[in-house]
MMTF fields as JSON, N, C-alpha, C and O atoms, coordinates in Angstrom:
{
  "mmtfVersion": "1.0.0",
  "mmtfProducer": "UNKNOWN",
  "numBonds": 259,
  "numAtoms": 260,
  "numGroups": 65,
  "numChains": 1,
  "numModels": 1,
  "chainsPerModel": [1],
  "groupsPerChain": [65],
  "chainIdList": ["A"],
  "bondAtomList": [4, 2, 8, 6, 12, 10, 16, 14, 20, 18, 24, 22, 28, 26, 32, 30, 36, 34, 40, 38, 44, 42, 48, 46, 52, 50, 56, 54, 60, 58, 64, 62, 68, 66, 72, 70, 76, 74, 80, 78, 84, 82, 88, 86, 92, 90, 96, 94, 100, 98, 104, 102, 108, 106, 112, 110, 116, 114, 120, 118, 124, 122, 128, 126, 132, 130, 136, 134, 140, 138, 144, 142, 148, 146, 152, 150, 156, 154, 160, 158, 164, 162, 168, 166, 172, 170, 176, 174, 180, 178, 184, 182, 188, 186, 192, 190, 196, 194, 200, 198, 204, 202, 208, 206, 212, 210, 216, 214, 220, 218, 224, 222, 228, 226, 232, 230, 236, 234, 240, 238, 244, 242, 248, 246, 252, 250, 256, 254],
  "bondOrderList": [1, 1, 1, 1, 1, 1, 1, 1, 1, 1, 1, 1, 1, 1, 1, 1, 1, 1, 1, 1, 1, 1, 1, 1, 1, 1, 1, 1, 1, 1, 1, 1, 1, 1, 1, 1, 1, 1, 1, 1, 1, 1, 1, 1, 1, 1, 1, 1, 1, 1, 1, 1, 1, 1, 1, 1, 1, 1, 1, 1, 1, 1, 1, 1],
  "groupList": [{"groupName": "MET", "atomNameList": ["N", "CA", "C", "O"], "elementList": ["N", "C", "C", "O"], "formalChargeList": [0, 0, 0, 0], "bondAtomList": [1, 0, 2, 1, 3, 2], "bondOrderList": [1, 1, 2], "singleLetterCode": "M", "chemCompType": "L-PEPTIDE LINKING"}, {"groupName": "ASN", "atomNameList": ["N", "CA", "C", "O"], "elementList": ["N", "C", "C", "O"], "formalChargeList": [0, 0, 0, 0], "bondAtomList": [1, 0, 2, 1, 3, 2], "bondOrderList": [1, 1, 2], "singleLetterCode": "N", "chemCompType": "L-PEPTIDE LINKING"}, {"groupName": "LEU", "atomNameList": ["N", "CA", "C", "O"], "elementList": ["N", "C", "C", "O"], "formalChargeList": [0, 0, 0, 0], "bondAtomList": [1, 0, 2, 1, 3, 2], "bondOrderList": [1, 1, 2], "singleLetterCode": "L", "chemCompType": "L-PEPTIDE LINKING"}, {"groupName": "TRP", "atomNameList": ["N", "CA", "C", "O"], "elementList": ["N", "C", "C", "O"], "formalChargeList": [0, 0, 0, 0], "bondAtomList": [1, 0, 2, 1, 3, 2], "bondOrderList": [1, 1, 2], "singleLetterCode": "W", "chemCompType": "L-PEPTIDE LINKING"}, {"groupName": "GLN", "atomNameList": ["N", "CA", "C", "O"], "elementList": ["N", "C", "C", "O"], "formalChargeList": [0, 0, 0, 0], "bondAtomList": [1, 0, 2, 1, 3, 2], "bondOrderList": [1, 1, 2], "singleLetterCode": "Q", "chemCompType": "L-PEPTIDE LINKING"}, {"groupName": "ARG", "atomNameList": ["N", "CA", "C", "O"], "elementList": ["N", "C", "C", "O"], "formalChargeList": [0, 0, 0, 0], "bondAtomList": [1, 0, 2, 1, 3, 2], "bondOrderList": [1, 1, 2], "singleLetterCode": "R", "chemCompType": "L-PEPTIDE LINKING"}, {"groupName": "PHE", "atomNameList": ["N", "CA", "C", "O"], "elementList": ["N", "C", "C", "O"], "formalChargeList": [0, 0, 0, 0], "bondAtomList": [1, 0, 2, 1, 3, 2], "bondOrderList": [1, 1, 2], "singleLetterCode": "F", "chemCompType": "L-PEPTIDE LINKING"}, {"groupName": "VAL", "atomNameList": ["N", "CA", "C", "O"], "elementList": ["N", "C", "C", "O"], "formalChargeList": [0, 0, 0, 0], "bondAtomList": [1, 0, 2, 1, 3, 2], "bondOrderList": [1, 1, 2], "singleLetterCode": "V", "chemCompType": "L-PEPTIDE LINKING"}, {"groupName": "GLY", "atomNameList": ["N", "CA", "C", "O"], "elementList": ["N", "C", "C", "O"], "formalChargeList": [0, 0, 0, 0], "bondAtomList": [1, 0, 2, 1, 3, 2], "bondOrderList": [1, 1, 2], "singleLetterCode": "G", "chemCompType": "PEPTIDE LINKING"}, {"groupName": "TYR", "atomNameList": ["N", "CA", "C", "O"], "elementList": ["N", "C", "C", "O"], "formalChargeList": [0, 0, 0, 0], "bondAtomList": [1, 0, 2, 1, 3, 2], "bondOrderList": [1, 1, 2], "singleLetterCode": "Y", "chemCompType": "L-PEPTIDE LINKING"}, {"groupName": "ASP", "atomNameList": ["N", "CA", "C", "O"], "elementList": ["N", "C", "C", "O"], "formalChargeList": [0, 0, 0, 0], "bondAtomList": [1, 0, 2, 1, 3, 2], "bondOrderList": [1, 1, 2], "singleLetterCode": "D", "chemCompType": "L-PEPTIDE LINKING"}, {"groupName": "LYS", "atomNameList": ["N", "CA", "C", "O"], "elementList": ["N", "C", "C", "O"], "formalChargeList": [0, 0, 0, 0], "bondAtomList": [1, 0, 2, 1, 3, 2], "bondOrderList": [1, 1, 2], "singleLetterCode": "K", "chemCompType": "L-PEPTIDE LINKING"}, {"groupName": "SER", "atomNameList": ["N", "CA", "C", "O"], "elementList": ["N", "C", "C", "O"], "formalChargeList": [0, 0, 0, 0], "bondAtomList": [1, 0, 2, 1, 3, 2], "bondOrderList": [1, 1, 2], "singleLetterCode": "S", "chemCompType": "L-PEPTIDE LINKING"}, {"groupName": "PRO", "atomNameList": ["N", "CA", "C", "O"], "elementList": ["N", "C", "C", "O"], "formalChargeList": [0, 0, 0, 0], "bondAtomList": [1, 0, 2, 1, 3, 2], "bondOrderList": [1, 1, 2], "singleLetterCode": "P", "chemCompType": "L-PEPTIDE LINKING"}, {"groupName": "ILE", "atomNameList": ["N", "CA", "C", "O"], "elementList": ["N", "C", "C", "O"], "formalChargeList": [0, 0, 0, 0], "bondAtomList": [1, 0, 2, 1, 3, 2], "bondOrderList": [1, 1, 2], "singleLetterCode": "I", "chemCompType": "L-PEPTIDE LINKING"}, {"groupName": "ALA", "atomNameList": ["N", "CA", "C", "O"], "elementList": ["N", "C", "C", "O"], "formalChargeList": [0, 0, 0, 0], "bondAtomList": [1, 0, 2, 1, 3, 2], "bondOrderList": [1, 1, 2], "singleLetterCode": "A", "chemCompType": "L-PEPTIDE LINKING"}, {"groupName": "CYS", "atomNameList": ["N", "CA", "C", "O"], "elementList": ["N", "C", "C", "O"], "formalChargeList": [0, 0, 0, 0], "bondAtomList": [1, 0, 2, 1, 3, 2], "bondOrderList": [1, 1, 2], "singleLetterCode": "C", "chemCompType": "L-PEPTIDE LINKING"}, {"groupName": "HIS", "atomNameList": ["N", "CA", "C", "O"], "elementList": ["N", "C", "C", "O"], "formalChargeList": [0, 0, 0, 0], "bondAtomList": [1, 0, 2, 1, 3, 2], "bondOrderList": [1, 1, 2], "singleLetterCode": "H", "chemCompType": "L-PEPTIDE LINKING"}, {"groupName": "GLU", "atomNameList": ["N", "CA", "C", "O"], "elementList": ["N", "C", "C", "O"], "formalChargeList": [0, 0, 0, 0], "bondAtomList": [1, 0, 2, 1, 3, 2], "bondOrderList": [1, 1, 2], "singleLetterCode": "E", "chemCompType": "L-PEPTIDE LINKING"}, {"groupName": "THR", "atomNameList": ["N", "CA", "C", "O"], "elementList": ["N", "C", "C", "O"], "formalChargeList": [0, 0, 0, 0], "bondAtomList": [1, 0, 2, 1, 3, 2], "bondOrderList": [1, 1, 2], "singleLetterCode": "T", "chemCompType": "L-PEPTIDE LINKING"}],
  "groupTypeList": [0, 1, 2, 3, 4, 5, 6, 7, 2, 3, 2, 1, 8, 9, 7, 9, 7, 8, 10, 5, 11, 5, 1, 8, 3, 11, 12, 13, 14, 13, 6, 9, 15, 6, 5, 16, 13, 14, 17, 8, 14, 7, 18, 10, 9, 15, 17, 8, 19, 1, 4, 5, 2, 18, 16, 13, 17, 16, 5, 11, 7, 11, 11, 12, 8],
  "groupIdList": [1, 2, 3, 4, 5, 6, 7, 8, 9, 10, 11, 12, 13, 14, 15, 16, 17, 18, 19, 20, 21, 22, 23, 24, 25, 26, 27, 28, 29, 30, 31, 32, 33, 34, 35, 36, 37, 38, 39, 40, 41, 42, 43, 44, 45, 46, 47, 48, 49, 50, 51, 52, 53, 54, 55, 56, 57, 58, 59, 60, 61, 62, 63, 64, 65],
  "secStructList": [7, 7, 2, 2, 2, 2, 2, 2, 2, 2, 2, 2, 1, 7, 3, 3, 3, 3, 3, 3, 7, 7, 6, 6, 7, 1, 1, 7, 3, 3, 3, 3, 3, 3, 3, 3, 6, 6, 6, 3, 3, 3, 3, 3, 7, 3, 3, 6, 6, 6, 6, 3, 3, 7, 7, 2, 2, 2, 2, 2, 2, 2, 2, 2, 7],
  "xCoordList": [91.797, 92.646, 92.022, 91.571, 92.499, 92.124, 93.113, 93.807, 93.074, 94.016, 95.549, 96.509, 95.636, 97.015, 97.548, 98.754, 97.023, 97.445, 97.759, 98.931, 97.068, 97.851, 98.862, 99.801, 98.876, 100.029, 101.246, 102.26, 101.403, 102.185, 102.594, 103.771, 101.475, 102.068, 102.663, 103.706, 102.141, 103.086, 104.523, 105.575, 104.362, 105.757, 106.747, 107.959, 106.278, 107.172, 107.106, 108.162, 105.87, 105.805, 104.926, 104.324, 104.782, 103.715, 103.39, 103.812, 102.162, 102.042, 101.176, 100.715, 101.117, 100.228, 98.934, 98.533, 98.256, 96.666, 96.009, 94.792, 96.734, 95.952, 96.278, 97.036, 95.793, 96.546, 95.112, 93.938, 95.667, 94.253, 94.72, 95.891, 93.752, 93.972, 93.241, 92.021, 93.882, 93.485, 93.083, 93.619, 91.8, 91.567, 93.064, 94.088, 92.812, 94.078, 95.381, 96.104, 95.619, 96.137, 96.194, 95.097, 97.008, 96.947, 96.906, 96.539, 97.336, 97.214, 97.528, 98.109, 96.825, 96.883, 98.424, 99.186, 98.722, 99.836, 99.627, 98.464, 100.538, 100.622, 100.379, 101.136, 99.576, 99.072, 99.166, 98.387, 100.123, 100.179, 99.802, 99.959, 99.234, 99.349, 100.12, 100.778, 100.656, 101.657, 101.018, 99.865, 102.022, 101.332, 102.421, 103.633, 101.701, 101.934, 101.896, 100.797, 103.361, 103.16, 102.047, 101.672, 101.587, 100.788, 99.121, 98.145, 99.172, 97.588, 97.203, 96.259, 98.038, 97.985, 98.212, 99.161, 97.414, 97.036, 96.602, 95.687, 97.517, 97.253, 97.709, 98.507, 96.913, 97.276, 97.737, 97.069, 98.911, 99.222, 100.427, 100.811, 100.789, 101.544, 103.342, 103.502, 104.26, 105.484, 105.662, 105.107, 106.575, 106.984, 107.92, 108.566, 108.495, 110.08, 110.921, 110.474, 112.015, 113.035, 113.549, 113.873, 113.501, 113.817, 112.28, 112.288, 111.18, 110.113, 109.896, 109.996, 109.555, 109.48, 107.949, 107.444, 107.472, 106.211, 105.589, 106.155, 104.466, 104.974, 103.387, 102.503, 103.052, 101.426, 101.11, 101.853, 99.648, 99.0, 98.846, 99.259, 98.142, 97.874, 99.098, 99.012, 100.26, 101.278, 101.583, 101.508, 101.965, 102.528, 101.719, 102.195, 100.302, 98.78, 99.635, 99.786, 99.895, 100.442, 101.469, 101.615, 102.575, 103.56, 103.693, 104.534, 102.918, 102.901, 101.956, 102.1, 101.162, 100.269, 101.535, 101.696, 102.22, 103.694, 103.285, 104.124],
  "yCoordList": [38.821, 39.528, 38.426, 37.291, 40.132, 39.979, 38.608, 37.801, 38.54, 37.78, 38.312, 37.542, 39.499, 40.282, 40.209, 40.017, 40.31, 40.201, 38.824, 38.659, 37.794, 36.182, 36.028, 35.352, 36.546, 36.51, 37.235, 36.548, 38.131, 38.791, 38.191, 38.049, 37.8, 36.786, 35.716, 35.458, 34.695, 33.688, 34.051, 33.52, 34.943, 35.318, 36.329, 36.335, 37.07, 37.82, 36.724, 36.51, 36.109, 36.081, 36.688, 36.129, 37.923, 38.509, 39.536, 39.76, 40.235, 41.25, 42.381, 41.955, 43.594, 44.846, 44.892, 45.174, 44.675, 44.775, 45.855, 45.808, 46.893, 48.304, 48.739, 47.979, 49.909, 50.541, 50.524, 50.756, 50.204, 49.792, 50.727, 51.018, 51.088, 51.924, 51.117, 50.993, 50.562, 49.806, 51.124, 52.223, 50.42, 51.297, 51.86, 51.203, 53.242, 53.64, 54.309, 55.086, 53.936, 54.259, 55.462, 55.897, 56.173, 57.547, 57.892, 58.926, 56.864, 56.78, 55.275, 54.385, 55.378, 53.85, 53.64, 54.558, 52.271, 51.606, 50.67, 50.287, 50.22, 49.11, 47.991, 47.771, 47.187, 45.79, 44.784, 44.769, 43.749, 42.733, 41.256, 40.614, 40.627, 39.432, 38.687, 38.996, 37.165, 36.489, 35.369, 35.404, 33.618, 32.394, 32.147, 32.304, 31.683, 31.213, 29.725, 29.187, 28.788, 27.301, 26.377, 25.261, 27.204, 26.7, 27.221, 26.502, 28.272, 28.799, 29.52, 30.309, 29.192, 29.629, 31.086, 31.647, 31.753, 33.264, 33.693, 33.141, 34.955, 35.752, 37.3, 37.573, 38.184, 39.612, 40.21, 40.124, 40.946, 41.307, 42.696, 42.789, 43.39, 44.79, 44.269, 43.205, 44.791, 44.697, 45.169, 46.186, 44.228, 44.74, 44.785, 44.296, 45.641, 45.835, 46.573, 46.781, 46.902, 47.497, 47.009, 47.666, 45.386, 44.46, 44.511, 44.034, 45.041, 45.108, 43.419, 42.981, 42.901, 41.637, 41.062, 41.228, 40.61, 39.976, 38.457, 37.371, 38.634, 37.857, 37.106, 37.94, 36.117, 35.544, 36.082, 35.985, 36.849, 37.29, 35.992, 35.882, 34.844, 33.577, 32.857, 32.395, 33.004, 32.244, 33.015, 32.462, 34.501, 35.452, 35.455, 35.914, 34.907, 35.259, 33.366, 33.177, 32.605, 31.257, 31.495, 30.984, 32.252, 32.497, 33.56, 33.586, 34.312, 35.459, 34.528, 34.691, 33.731, 32.826, 31.849, 31.435, 31.736, 30.657, 29.229, 28.426],
  "zCoordList": [103.368, 102.745, 101.28, 101.132, 100.075, 99.166, 98.033, 98.651, 96.99, 95.98, 96.101, 96.136, 96.15, 96.403, 97.193, 97.04, 98.477, 99.726, 99.962, 100.301, 99.885, 99.958, 99.269, 99.689, 98.22, 97.231, 97.859, 97.742, 98.338, 99.127, 100.364, 100.695, 101.124, 102.443, 102.104, 102.704, 100.953, 100.404, 99.938, 100.295, 99.175, 98.879, 100.087, 99.873, 101.193, 101.771, 103.221, 103.816, 103.686, 105.01, 105.765, 106.682, 105.422, 105.946, 104.85, 103.716, 105.925, 104.27, 105.498, 106.557, 105.137, 105.647, 105.401, 104.272, 106.223, 106.119, 106.751, 106.929, 107.133, 107.237, 108.718, 109.32, 109.43, 110.443, 111.42, 111.13, 112.488, 113.865, 115.072, 115.314, 115.688, 116.633, 117.883, 117.783, 119.043, 120.023, 121.205, 121.348, 122.025, 123.356, 124.066, 124.251, 124.373, 125.054, 124.351, 124.973, 122.986, 121.949, 121.613, 121.265, 121.572, 120.531, 119.14, 118.583, 118.718, 117.009, 116.713, 117.333, 115.363, 114.722, 114.228, 113.924, 114.21, 114.209, 112.907, 112.786, 111.893, 110.99, 111.592, 112.537, 111.378, 111.22, 110.365, 109.412, 110.523, 109.598, 109.645, 110.683, 108.37, 108.73, 108.552, 107.559, 109.319, 109.098, 109.375, 109.804, 109.06, 109.202, 110.38, 110.231, 111.725, 113.052, 112.813, 112.679, 112.729, 112.782, 113.495, 113.138, 114.691, 115.394, 115.095, 114.876, 115.151, 114.669, 113.383, 113.339, 112.247, 111.06, 110.768, 111.315, 109.945, 109.449, 110.909, 111.519, 111.501, 112.593, 112.02, 111.124, 112.864, 112.686, 113.678, 114.708, 113.714, 114.961, 114.592, 113.426, 115.311, 115.053, 115.224, 115.823, 114.861, 114.763, 116.399, 116.816, 117.341, 118.813, 118.708, 117.781, 120.004, 120.204, 119.094, 117.965, 119.458, 118.975, 117.53, 116.541, 117.801, 116.626, 115.67, 114.535, 116.168, 115.22, 114.362, 113.216, 115.713, 115.073, 115.342, 116.452, 114.644, 114.475, 115.497, 115.372, 116.391, 117.339, 117.241, 117.047, 117.312, 117.326, 118.562, 119.538, 118.562, 119.782, 120.553, 121.707, 119.78, 120.724, 121.78, 122.918, 120.818, 121.316, 122.778, 123.875, 122.527, 123.48, 124.646, 125.685, 124.615, 125.732, 126.763, 127.97, 125.807, 126.602, 127.054, 128.164, 126.581, 127.278, 128.276, 129.175, 128.074, 129.865, 130.61, 131.822, 130.354, 131.414, 132.154, 133.302, 131.046, 131.665, 131.999, 132.407]
}
C-alpha cells in the first residue's frame, strides 16, 4: 500500500486496493484492505447482501469449526 492508501485505511478503517479476479469468476470485483484485530491488515472483498468485510483467515477458522 502506498502512503495515501495507508492514510485512508487509518481514517476510514478500510481502503480500496484494486479489482481482483479469482479462478472461476466471470469478472473482477473490488478488493479492500482492512485491519483484523487478530491478523492485522488483510485484503478481501465485501461479502453478502450487507457487503461486510470479513477477515479471510478468521472465516477459514470459523468454517472449520
